[in-house]
C-alpha positions, -999 to +999 in steps of 0.1 A: +413-593-857+431-557-862+415-534-839+402-554-810+413-547-775+435-574-759+432-586-722+455-602-696+451-632-681+474-635-647+487-671-637+489-673-602+475-641-593+467-630-558+434-629-545+434-592-541+442-586-577+418-561-592+393-585-608+387-560-635+419-570-649+407-605-652+392-620-683+384-659-687+364-675-708+342-713-697+329-727-726+303-748-710+280-744-678+250-761-666+237-727-648+199-729-658+196-766-653+211-764-614+190-733-611+157-753-619+165-780-597+166-759-567+203-742-565+200-707-559+230-696-584+225-660-569+246-670-540+276-669-534+295-705-535+303-704-495+265-696-493+252-721-512+275-749-498+264-741-462+230-741-472+234-773-492+254-793-467+263-817-493+293-843-493+296-849-530+293-826-562+292-793-538+288-764-560+318-749-581+300-718-598+274-692-593+271-660-609+286-639-579+316-666-581+321-664-618+321-628-617+344-622-587+368-652-602+371-631-636+353-659-655+334-633-673+325-651-702+307-684-702+289-706-729+256-714-705+234-741-714+197-751-719+200-788-709+166-812-702+174-845-687+157-872-708+135-890-681+143-927-690+182-919-683+178-895-654+185-911-617+150-929-602+147-898-577+148-872-604+117-852-602+097-850-634+095-814-634+129-812-649+127-847-672+111-850-702+095-878-724+089-864-755+095-834-779+067-814-762+080-819-728+117-812-734+101-782-752+086-766-720+114-775-698+138-757-721+115-724-723+118-725-685+154-723-686+151-699-712+133-674-693+154-679-662+186-665-685+161-635-696+153-628-660+191-627-648+193-607-681+166-578-668+181-584-633+215-575-644+231-606-634+241-618-668+244-601-706+232-625-733+260-620-756+235-625-795+261-609-819+296-599-820+288-562-812+273-575-782+308-598-774+329-563-776+304-545-755+308-570-729+343-576-732+343-532-728+322-536-693+347-558-678+375-532-681+353-507-660+327-526-640+339-538-607+335-575-603+305-590-583+272-593-579+243-564-583+237-531-593+268-515-611+289-547-610+300-565-639+273-591-651+285-625-667+283-626-704+265-655-715+266-673-751+234-699-748+241-732-758+213-762-764+226-791-752+206-816-768+183-808-797+148-821-787+136-793-776+134-781-806+104-798-816+105-796-855+135-782-874+116-751-887+113-740-854+147-734-845+143-700-866+120-690-829+152-707-809+178-678-826+156-649-818+154-662-786+195-659-786+201-695-788+234-696-809+250-726-807+235-765-809+247-799-799+225-826-813+226-849-787+233-861-750+221-896-747+202-900-782+177-877-797+152-875-825+180-859-843+209-881-836+230-907-818+249-900-786+266-905-758+268-945-750+235-946-774+253-955-809+235-943-840+239-919-869+221-890-880+183-890-884+164-876-915+152-851-889+191-844-877+197-837-911+171-812-916+181-795-885+217-790-895+205-772-928+186-752-910+214-746-883+234-735-912+208-712-927+208-696-894+244-691-888+243-712-856+274-731-844+272-764-842+285-785-810+296-822-815+305-831-780+283-859-769+278-871-806+275-908-814+311-918-836+289-921-867+269-888-862+300-871-858+312-879-888+281-877-909+276-842-892+310-828-896+316-838-929+286-823-944+288-789-918+301-757-933+296-735-905+310-728-868+320-757-855+336-768-816+335-793-790+324-774-763+334-802-737+352-829-744+388-845-741+407-874-754+399-907-760+437-913-758+432-907-719+398-919-712+387-948-738+348-935-741+323-927-769+321-896-743+358-880-760+370-875-792+398-903-807+427-884-828+412-887-862+381-863-847+403-841-831+423-838-869+389-832-887+380-806-858+416-786-865+411-792-902+377-771-897+394-744-874+371-756-846+378-753-808+378-776-783+372-773-745+387-792-720+361-807-693+374-807-657+356-838-644+381-861-628+368-895-645+371-877-680+407-868-673+422-898-663+413-937-671+403-957-638+388-927-621+354-929-606+332-903-587+338-918-555+379-915-560+397-891-536+405-856-550+436-862-547+436-890-574+435-865-600+457-831-602+462-801-628+490-821-642+462-845-660+450-814-671+478-806-690+483-842-702+453-837-716+459-804-734+493-812-744+480-843-764+451-822-783+479-793-789+501-818-810+475-826-832+451-795-833+472-765-825+474-748-785+453-720-805+426-748-805+424-759-773+405-741-742+384-749-711+347-758-713+350-767-672+313-783-673+313-776-636+285-789-617+273-807-645+272-837-629+301-831-607+315-805-580+339-801-556+349-837-547+350-846-584+371-818-601+411-819-599+434-811-564+439-776-568+403-767-579+379-757-551+355-731-569+351-716-602+374-688-586+405-709-586+404-707-630+434-688-626+453-716-613+445-739-642+475-716-659+499-737-643+489-768-660+502-751-695+530-738-708+533-701-701+531-691-735+499-704-742+481-697-711+463-666-720+450-683-753+440-715-734+422-695-706+405-669-730+418-657-755+413-688-783+373-687-776+373-651-780+389-656-818+366-683-822+337-662-811+342-630-832+348-655-865+315-675-854+291-649-839+267-628-865+281-589-867+248-573-851 
């Protein structure tokens, strides 16, 4: 868009490169979900790892880590785990059964984002004007955490729509700053989802109508194939797959087949690559050694999707810490601050787009003006 400032993405940059020169965009992080489970995301990655002493799913992304690593803009989720799909040892306090519990758990996460914003740790991006103000602030404020430092810009994304008790309630969520909604994780009252096939429900169709009237974006990640096609065919608003890979590499309904990618490209949708080893390479489990998947596998996924949709529609939706962590991500990625290393997975001429500007273009076209 004419008149917009440009931002540089540096590949292979040294750790002492001025952080305020960097701008990366990650389109899927479960920040509040991790925080309500007791992970203190206001700490550095090193401090939190030392505190937790885990040997799997070690933390990758905290607020200071994101800011210091140049990941200055993220799509941060409100995600609540359905109780029937939660691990047996999961506390009921962060799972739900029924719409009312889903709503209450989601409001708890929303209020956490609001507290972080009041503390100056994040900036919730509600409009294109907010986006430009935030981008300008990244040029002047130092990286880090605390007074005077650059907060992380956050676009709020609801992953799984069960917290919306009725379609008519969606306007309240819009007022609170939600700008993107994905109908499913597993199945919800609105649509079939990953591993649970099914169509859109009547409530789902009503919710899509409300979303379009408000100007919300639809995230198709996790939609079951039948729901995907029904939703996309009837949708005229902003569209994305915040964190989805190609089914050509991992044959699962969690991912997009080539026809889905083609349909998204025809709507100028963005597709964010998930940086989780089992989602990048067939036959890999969470228990496999980290060295079994490399940045070359990320590049292979990206090239396949780009051959169908174009490089201008490829981005990153890492899903760092969304059930994965240090042990479950490609070799060479040790923390969110290693985001710049992803540059080695893509052709040099498209790096800036994939790591930042493709998402910025999409946001400028999708967010309300003010």
